[in-house]
C-alpha positions, 0 to 999 in steps of 0.5 A: 266369939271374938270381940274384933271380927277383923282380928286375924289368928296368930301365925302358928309359926310366929312369922311376921306378916307378908305385907308390912308398911316397909314393903309397901314403901318398897313397892311405891319406890319401884312403881313410881318411875313406871307410872311417871313414864307411862303417863306420857300426856303429863310430859309430852310438851316442849315448854318449859325448856331447861338450858335449851332442852325441851321439857319432854327430854329433860323430864325423862332424863331427870327420871333416870336419876330419880329412878336410881335413887328410888331403886337404891332406897328400895334395895336398902329397905329390902336388905333391912327388912330381910335382916329383921326377919332373920333376926340379924344385926340391925342396919 
């Protein structure tokens, strides 16, 4: 009988686990823009205006840039994860 009831048996093929901390970060990077844009009540207002542009508009445009950075980060992390799983050279 095992001392740790939560312990999982080792994978017979030696594959790494499917859910890893890196993959959780990737998922958060991809989900964050959706949550931010779907939560309309958080930005459905006029003030504070930025150079005469109501908050509603510049907040959404800011998320275009943030989404680009998060997607790029997720892609780079995914590439690194795939190389590590295949045993390739490091990033």
